[in-house]
N, CA, C and O atoms as a CHARMM CRD file, in Angstrom:
* protein
*
  248
    1    1 MET  N     95.70900  48.35200 141.88300 PROA 1      0.00000
    2    1 MET  CA    94.24600  48.86300 142.05600 PROA 1      0.00000
    3    1 MET  C     93.00900  48.89200 141.04200 PROA 1      0.00000
    4    1 MET  O     92.54100  50.02600 140.93500 PROA 1      0.00000
    5    2 PRO  N     92.35700  47.90100 140.26100 PROA 2      0.00000
    6    2 PRO  CA    91.66700  48.54800 139.06100 PROA 2      0.00000
    7    2 PRO  C     90.76700  49.50500 139.20600 PROA 2      0.00000
    8    2 PRO  O     90.17800  49.58300 140.28400 PROA 2      0.00000
    9    3 GLN  N     90.52500  50.26900 138.33500 PROA 3      0.00000
   10    3 GLN  CA    89.49700  51.65500 138.35900 PROA 3      0.00000
   11    3 GLN  C     88.33200  50.97700 138.93900 PROA 3      0.00000
   12    3 GLN  O     88.11700  49.90200 138.37900 PROA 3      0.00000
   13    4 GLY  N     87.39600  51.30200 140.01600 PROA 4      0.00000
   14    4 GLY  CA    86.48100  50.61900 140.04700 PROA 4      0.00000
   15    4 GLY  C     86.58100  50.08100 141.47700 PROA 4      0.00000
   16    4 GLY  O     85.87600  50.43000 142.42300 PROA 4      0.00000
   17    5 ASP  N     87.30600  49.41600 141.48500 PROA 5      0.00000
   18    5 ASP  CA    87.71100  48.82100 141.98300 PROA 5      0.00000
   19    5 ASP  C     87.27100  49.38300 144.13600 PROA 5      0.00000
   20    5 ASP  O     87.99800  50.33300 144.42700 PROA 5      0.00000
   21    6 LYS  N     86.45400  49.00300 145.21900 PROA 6      0.00000
   22    6 LYS  CA    86.36300  49.71600 146.06300 PROA 6      0.00000
   23    6 LYS  C     86.06800  49.11200 147.94300 PROA 6      0.00000
   24    6 LYS  O     85.45700  49.37000 148.98000 PROA 6      0.00000
   25    7 SER  N     86.93700  48.26600 147.37000 PROA 7      0.00000
   26    7 SER  CA    87.92300  47.08700 148.20400 PROA 7      0.00000
   27    7 SER  C     88.83500  48.10700 149.65400 PROA 7      0.00000
   28    7 SER  O     88.85400  47.83300 150.85400 PROA 7      0.00000
   29    8 ALA  N     89.46900  49.24800 148.95000 PROA 8      0.00000
   30    8 ALA  CA    90.60200  49.48200 149.49800 PROA 8      0.00000
   31    8 ALA  C     89.31400  51.08000 150.12600 PROA 8      0.00000
   32    8 ALA  O     89.80700  52.16100 150.44900 PROA 8      0.00000
   33    9 TYR  N     88.02800  50.87400 150.15500 PROA 9      0.00000
   34    9 TYR  CA    87.40800  52.17200 150.82700 PROA 9      0.00000
   35    9 TYR  C     86.67300  51.06500 152.45300 PROA 9      0.00000
   36    9 TYR  O     86.35500  49.90200 152.70200 PROA 9      0.00000
   37   10 THR  N     86.72100  52.05800 152.96000 PROA 10     0.00000
   38   10 THR  CA    86.41800  51.59500 155.26900 PROA 10     0.00000
   39   10 THR  C     85.03300  51.43300 154.78300 PROA 10     0.00000
   40   10 THR  O     84.63400  51.85900 153.69900 PROA 10     0.00000
   41   11 ASP  N     84.27700  50.74700 155.71000 PROA 11     0.00000
   42   11 ASP  CA    83.05900  50.09200 155.83400 PROA 11     0.00000
   43   11 ASP  C     81.70200  51.66600 155.74500 PROA 11     0.00000
   44   11 ASP  O     80.53400  51.88600 155.42300 PROA 11     0.00000
   45   12 LYS  N     82.66700  52.22000 156.17100 PROA 12     0.00000
   46   12 LYS  CA    82.06700  53.48100 156.92100 PROA 12     0.00000
   47   12 LYS  C     81.80500  54.26600 155.17100 PROA 12     0.00000
   48   12 LYS  O     80.84200  54.95900 154.84600 PROA 12     0.00000
   49   13 GLN  N     82.37500  54.07500 154.74800 PROA 13     0.00000
   50   13 GLN  CA    82.69500  55.27400 153.74100 PROA 13     0.00000
   51   13 GLN  C     82.07300  54.40300 152.07400 PROA 13     0.00000
   52   13 GLN  O     81.98300  54.91400 150.95700 PROA 13     0.00000
   53   14 LYS  N     81.79600  53.20400 152.43800 PROA 14     0.00000
   54   14 LYS  CA    80.53600  52.17900 151.68100 PROA 14     0.00000
   55   14 LYS  C     79.09600  52.86400 151.96800 PROA 14     0.00000
   56   14 LYS  O     78.27400  53.10100 151.08300 PROA 14     0.00000
   57   15 ARG  N     78.92000  53.14700 153.35200 PROA 15     0.00000
   58   15 ARG  CA    77.45000  52.85200 153.35600 PROA 15     0.00000
   59   15 ARG  C     77.57000  54.84500 153.02000 PROA 15     0.00000
   60   15 ARG  O     77.14300  55.07000 151.88800 PROA 15     0.00000
   61   16 GLN  N     77.78500  55.45200 153.35800 PROA 16     0.00000
   62   16 GLN  CA    78.50500  57.26000 153.16600 PROA 16     0.00000
   63   16 GLN  C     77.49100  57.00400 151.41200 PROA 16     0.00000
   64   16 GLN  O     76.37600  57.43900 151.12700 PROA 16     0.00000
   65   17 ALA  N     78.17900  56.39000 150.79800 PROA 17     0.00000
   66   17 ALA  CA    78.16900  56.25100 149.65600 PROA 17     0.00000
   67   17 ALA  C     76.60300  56.13100 149.14100 PROA 17     0.00000
   68   17 ALA  O     75.76000  56.87900 148.64400 PROA 17     0.00000
   69   18 GLU  N     76.74700  54.28500 149.69100 PROA 18     0.00000
   70   18 GLU  CA    75.10300  54.28400 148.93700 PROA 18     0.00000
   71   18 GLU  C     74.62300  55.22400 149.24500 PROA 18     0.00000
   72   18 GLU  O     74.46100  56.05300 148.35000 PROA 18     0.00000
   73   19 HSD  N     74.00000  55.69500 151.11600 PROA 19     0.00000
   74   19 HSD  CA    73.37400  56.43700 150.80600 PROA 19     0.00000
   75   19 HSD  C     73.54800  57.94400 149.93700 PROA 19     0.00000
   76   19 HSD  O     72.52600  58.41700 149.44000 PROA 19     0.00000
   77   20 ILE  N     74.43600  58.43700 149.82600 PROA 20     0.00000
   78   20 ILE  CA    74.30200  59.45500 149.01800 PROA 20     0.00000
   79   20 ILE  C     73.89400  58.74400 147.06100 PROA 20     0.00000
   80   20 ILE  O     73.63700  59.61300 146.22800 PROA 20     0.00000
   81   21 GLU  N     73.89200  57.62700 146.71300 PROA 21     0.00000
   82   21 GLU  CA    73.55400  57.20000 145.77000 PROA 21     0.00000
   83   21 GLU  C     71.86000  57.28500 145.53700 PROA 21     0.00000
   84   21 GLU  O     71.17400  57.44500 144.52700 PROA 21     0.00000
   85   22 ASP  N     71.59100  57.13000 146.73600 PROA 22     0.00000
   86   22 ASP  CA    69.99000  56.38000 146.75200 PROA 22     0.00000
   87   22 ASP  C     69.26500  58.19600 147.09600 PROA 22     0.00000
   88   22 ASP  O     68.12600  58.54700 146.78800 PROA 22     0.00000
   89   23 SER  N     70.26900  59.03100 147.75600 PROA 23     0.00000
   90   23 SER  CA    69.81100  60.82300 147.48000 PROA 23     0.00000
   91   23 SER  C     69.56500  61.17900 146.29900 PROA 23     0.00000
   92   23 SER  O     68.40100  61.27200 145.90900 PROA 23     0.00000
   93   24 TYR  N     70.74100  61.47700 145.41300 PROA 24     0.00000
   94   24 TYR  CA    70.24700  61.38100 144.09000 PROA 24     0.00000
   95   24 TYR  C     69.20700  60.28900 143.37300 PROA 24     0.00000
   96   24 TYR  O     68.63100  60.67900 142.35700 PROA 24     0.00000
   97   25 GLU  N     69.05500  59.51600 143.65100 PROA 25     0.00000
   98   25 GLU  CA    68.26700  58.61500 142.90600 PROA 25     0.00000
   99   25 GLU  C     66.82700  58.74100 143.05700 PROA 25     0.00000
  100   25 GLU  O     65.88700  58.43900 142.32100 PROA 25     0.00000
  101   26 LYS  N     66.93400  59.45500 144.61800 PROA 26     0.00000
  102   26 LYS  CA    65.63000  60.12000 144.64600 PROA 26     0.00000
  103   26 LYS  C     64.92300  61.57100 144.15200 PROA 26     0.00000
  104   26 LYS  O     63.77400  62.01000 144.18000 PROA 26     0.00000
  105   27 ARG  N     66.07300  62.01800 143.74000 PROA 27     0.00000
  106   27 ARG  CA    66.23700  63.34300 143.05400 PROA 27     0.00000
  107   27 ARG  C     65.87100  63.85200 141.27900 PROA 27     0.00000
  108   27 ARG  O     65.62300  64.86100 140.61800 PROA 27     0.00000
  109   28 GLY  N     66.06100  62.25200 141.11700 PROA 28     0.00000
  110   28 GLY  CA    66.17200  61.69700 139.63200 PROA 28     0.00000
  111   28 GLY  C     66.91800  61.40400 138.93600 PROA 28     0.00000
  112   28 GLY  O     66.81000  60.91800 137.81000 PROA 28     0.00000
  113   29 VAL  N     67.86400  61.69100 139.58600 PROA 29     0.00000
  114   29 VAL  CA    69.53100  60.78900 138.51300 PROA 29     0.00000
  115   29 VAL  C     69.12100  59.93900 138.68800 PROA 29     0.00000
  116   29 VAL  O     68.26000  59.50700 139.45400 PROA 29     0.00000
  117   30 ASN  N     70.30900  59.22700 137.24000 PROA 30     0.00000
  118   30 ASN  CA    69.76900  57.86900 136.85700 PROA 30     0.00000
  119   30 ASN  C     71.12200  57.49700 137.57200 PROA 30     0.00000
  120   30 ASN  O     72.02700  58.28100 137.86000 PROA 30     0.00000
  121   31 LYS  N     71.08200  56.31600 137.77000 PROA 31     0.00000
  122   31 LYS  CA    71.78500  54.63000 138.38700 PROA 31     0.00000
  123   31 LYS  C     73.12100  55.23000 138.24200 PROA 31     0.00000
  124   31 LYS  O     73.65800  55.78700 139.20000 PROA 31     0.00000
  125   32 ASP  N     73.49900  55.17100 137.46400 PROA 32     0.00000
  126   32 ASP  CA    75.11800  55.08000 137.05100 PROA 32     0.00000
  127   32 ASP  C     75.54500  57.06500 137.28400 PROA 32     0.00000
  128   32 ASP  O     76.53500  57.55200 137.83000 PROA 32     0.00000
  129   33 GLU  N     74.84600  57.48400 136.89700 PROA 33     0.00000
  130   33 GLU  CA    75.58600  58.79800 137.75700 PROA 33     0.00000
  131   33 GLU  C     75.50300  59.28700 139.19600 PROA 33     0.00000
  132   33 GLU  O     76.22600  60.06300 139.82200 PROA 33     0.00000
  133   34 ALA  N     74.19700  58.47200 139.60700 PROA 34     0.00000
  134   34 ALA  CA    73.96900  58.87200 140.89100 PROA 34     0.00000
  135   34 ALA  C     74.93800  58.39600 141.83800 PROA 34     0.00000
  136   34 ALA  O     75.13200  58.85200 142.96500 PROA 34     0.00000
  137   35 GLU  N     75.69800  57.16700 141.12500 PROA 35     0.00000
  138   35 GLU  CA    76.93600  56.16800 141.92500 PROA 35     0.00000
  139   35 GLU  C     78.33600  56.66300 141.54300 PROA 35     0.00000
  140   35 GLU  O     79.40200  56.25600 142.00300 PROA 35     0.00000
  141   36 LYS  N     78.12500  57.71000 140.52600 PROA 36     0.00000
  142   36 LYS  CA    79.56800  58.16600 140.06800 PROA 36     0.00000
  143   36 LYS  C     79.69000  59.57500 141.07000 PROA 36     0.00000
  144   36 LYS  O     80.66200  60.29300 141.30300 PROA 36     0.00000
  145   37 ARG  N     78.74600  59.61700 141.38800 PROA 37     0.00000
  146   37 ARG  CA    78.65000  61.36200 142.39800 PROA 37     0.00000
  147   37 ARG  C     78.84000  61.37000 143.48100 PROA 37     0.00000
  148   37 ARG  O     79.54000  62.15600 144.11900 PROA 37     0.00000
  149   38 ALA  N     78.12300  60.31800 143.91100 PROA 38     0.00000
  150   38 ALA  CA    78.11800  60.01500 145.43600 PROA 38     0.00000
  151   38 ALA  C     79.84500  59.11000 145.19100 PROA 38     0.00000
  152   38 ALA  O     80.48300  59.44700 146.18800 PROA 38     0.00000
  153   39 TRP  N     80.44200  58.49500 144.61500 PROA 39     0.00000
  154   39 TRP  CA    81.76500  57.96300 145.22900 PROA 39     0.00000
  155   39 TRP  C     83.28000  59.01000 144.71500 PROA 39     0.00000
  156   39 TRP  O     84.48900  58.81600 144.84400 PROA 39     0.00000
  157   40 ALA  N     82.33300  60.32800 144.00400 PROA 40     0.00000
  158   40 ALA  CA    83.23200  61.67100 144.38600 PROA 40     0.00000
  159   40 ALA  C     82.67100  62.33700 144.93700 PROA 40     0.00000
  160   40 ALA  O     83.19500  63.43600 144.75000 PROA 40     0.00000
  161   41 THR  N     81.39000  62.49700 145.93600 PROA 41     0.00000
  162   41 THR  CA    81.34300  63.23900 146.75400 PROA 41     0.00000
  163   41 THR  C     82.26700  62.30400 148.20700 PROA 41     0.00000
  164   41 THR  O     83.18600  62.92500 148.74000 PROA 41     0.00000
  165   42 VAL  N     81.99700  61.13000 148.63400 PROA 42     0.00000
  166   42 VAL  CA    83.06100  60.18100 149.03500 PROA 42     0.00000
  167   42 VAL  C     84.58000  60.95200 149.53400 PROA 42     0.00000
  168   42 VAL  O     85.07100  61.41800 150.56100 PROA 42     0.00000
  169   43 ASN  N     85.02700  60.70100 147.77100 PROA 43     0.00000
  170   43 ASN  CA    86.69000  60.48700 147.97900 PROA 43     0.00000
  171   43 ASN  C     86.30000  62.74400 148.00900 PROA 43     0.00000
  172   43 ASN  O     85.97500  62.50000 149.17200 PROA 43     0.00000
  173   44 LYS  N     86.21500  63.36900 147.94200 PROA 44     0.00000
  174   44 LYS  CA    86.50300  65.03900 148.42700 PROA 44     0.00000
  175   44 LYS  C     85.98900  65.12900 149.55100 PROA 44     0.00000
  176   44 LYS  O     86.67900  65.87100 150.25000 PROA 44     0.00000
  177   45 HSD  N     84.82200  64.61100 150.25700 PROA 45     0.00000
  178   45 HSD  CA    85.85200  64.23100 151.67300 PROA 45     0.00000
  179   45 HSD  C     86.79600  63.97900 152.33200 PROA 45     0.00000
  180   45 HSD  O     87.62600  64.81400 152.69100 PROA 45     0.00000
  181   46 ASP  N     86.81900  62.49600 152.65800 PROA 46     0.00000
  182   46 ASP  CA    87.56700  61.96800 152.62400 PROA 46     0.00000
  183   46 ASP  C     89.07300  61.36300 151.57700 PROA 46     0.00000
  184   46 ASP  O     89.83200  60.54200 152.09200 PROA 46     0.00000
  185   47 GLY  N     89.26700  61.73900 150.52700 PROA 47     0.00000
  186   47 GLY  CA    90.26700  62.08500 150.37300 PROA 47     0.00000
  187   47 GLY  C     90.81900  60.03500 149.41700 PROA 47     0.00000
  188   47 GLY  O     91.92700  59.56500 149.15900 PROA 47     0.00000
  189   48 GLY  N     89.44800  59.48300 149.21900 PROA 48     0.00000
  190   48 GLY  CA    89.43300  58.01400 149.18400 PROA 48     0.00000
  191   48 GLY  C     90.50800  57.19900 149.92500 PROA 48     0.00000
  192   48 GLY  O     91.48900  57.81500 150.34200 PROA 48     0.00000
  193   49 GLY  N     90.42500  55.98600 150.11100 PROA 49     0.00000
  194   49 GLY  CA    90.49600  55.11500 150.81600 PROA 49     0.00000
  195   49 GLY  C     90.70400  55.25900 151.96100 PROA 49     0.00000
  196   49 GLY  O     90.52600  56.26000 152.65400 PROA 49     0.00000
  197   50 LYS  N     91.34500  53.62300 152.40400 PROA 50     0.00000
  198   50 LYS  CA    91.23100  53.26200 153.66000 PROA 50     0.00000
  199   50 LYS  C     92.51200  54.11300 154.50100 PROA 50     0.00000
  200   50 LYS  O     93.69900  53.79600 154.58500 PROA 50     0.00000
  201   51 LYS  N     91.70600  55.45200 155.15100 PROA 51     0.00000
  202   51 LYS  CA    92.44100  56.81200 155.96900 PROA 51     0.00000
  203   51 LYS  C     92.47200  57.08300 157.33400 PROA 51     0.00000
  204   51 LYS  O     92.95100  58.04900 157.92900 PROA 51     0.00000
  205   52 SER  N     91.53500  55.47700 158.00400 PROA 52     0.00000
  206   52 SER  CA    91.88500  56.02300 159.51900 PROA 52     0.00000
  207   52 SER  C     92.87200  55.31800 160.33200 PROA 52     0.00000
  208   52 SER  O     93.94000  54.71200 160.24500 PROA 52     0.00000
  209   53 GLY  N     92.00200  55.69000 161.15000 PROA 53     0.00000
  210   53 GLY  CA    93.54900  54.75100 162.16400 PROA 53     0.00000
  211   53 GLY  C     95.04900  56.04600 163.00900 PROA 53     0.00000
  212   53 GLY  O     94.63700  57.04800 163.59200 PROA 53     0.00000
  213   54 SER  N     96.05400  55.88100 162.95700 PROA 54     0.00000
  214   54 SER  CA    97.18900  56.31500 164.18400 PROA 54     0.00000
  215   54 SER  C     97.70900  56.80700 162.71200 PROA 54     0.00000
  216   54 SER  O     96.94100  56.86000 161.75200 PROA 54     0.00000
  217   55 GLY  N     98.39100  56.98200 162.67400 PROA 55     0.00000
  218   55 GLY  CA   100.05500  58.07500 161.04900 PROA 55     0.00000
  219   55 GLY  C     99.42800  59.15400 160.16300 PROA 55     0.00000
  220   55 GLY  O     99.86300  59.59100 159.09800 PROA 55     0.00000
  221   56 ARG  N     98.32400  59.49100 160.81900 PROA 56     0.00000
  222   56 ARG  CA    97.71500  59.52400 159.96000 PROA 56     0.00000
  223   56 ARG  C     97.67200  61.95600 160.62400 PROA 56     0.00000
  224   56 ARG  O     96.91400  62.90300 160.41600 PROA 56     0.00000
  225   57 ALA  N     98.71800  61.77500 161.23200 PROA 57     0.00000
  226   57 ALA  CA    98.46300  63.52200 161.45700 PROA 57     0.00000
  227   57 ALA  C     99.21300  63.84300 160.88700 PROA 57     0.00000
  228   57 ALA  O    100.26700  63.22000 160.75800 PROA 57     0.00000
  229   58 ASN  N     98.81100  65.52300 160.03300 PROA 58     0.00000
  230   58 ASN  CA    99.07800  66.18300 159.43800 PROA 58     0.00000
  231   58 ASN  C    100.25700  66.98200 159.36000 PROA 58     0.00000
  232   58 ASN  O     99.90300  68.16000 159.31400 PROA 58     0.00000
  233   59 HSD  N    101.75100  66.85400 159.31800 PROA 59     0.00000
  234   59 HSD  CA   102.57000  67.45300 160.11000 PROA 59     0.00000
  235   59 HSD  C    103.11100  69.19800 158.57400 PROA 59     0.00000
  236   59 HSD  O    103.95800  69.26200 157.68300 PROA 59     0.00000
  237   60 LYS  N    102.40800  69.85400 158.91200 PROA 60     0.00000
  238   60 LYS  CA   102.67700  70.86600 158.41700 PROA 60     0.00000
  239   60 LYS  C    103.86500  71.88500 158.89700 PROA 60     0.00000
  240   60 LYS  O    103.45000  72.62600 159.78800 PROA 60     0.00000
  241   61 LYS  N    105.15700  72.10700 158.56500 PROA 61     0.00000
  242   61 LYS  CA   105.76800  72.71300 158.14600 PROA 61     0.00000
  243   61 LYS  C    105.32800  74.37900 158.64900 PROA 61     0.00000
  244   61 LYS  O    104.67900  75.00400 157.81100 PROA 61     0.00000
  245   62 ASP  N    105.69400  75.17700 160.10900 PROA 62     0.00000
  246   62 ASP  CA   105.74700  76.63400 159.13800 PROA 62     0.00000
  247   62 ASP  C    106.76000  77.45000 158.04800 PROA 62     0.00000
  248   62 ASP  O    106.40200  78.52000 157.55500 PROA 62     0.00000
């Protein structure tokens, strides 16, 4: 997947990034920086890419 390709993200993650980007722009951050910050925030919260559904259990050993 080339850098900048957003096809690996869910629709929900894309909507979240757009909402966050709009919020940054309202606060005076330029468009490019707002987009970078928005995707960084989505990645921070979700770990990036599609990761929903079964098989995502966190199996930690004690």
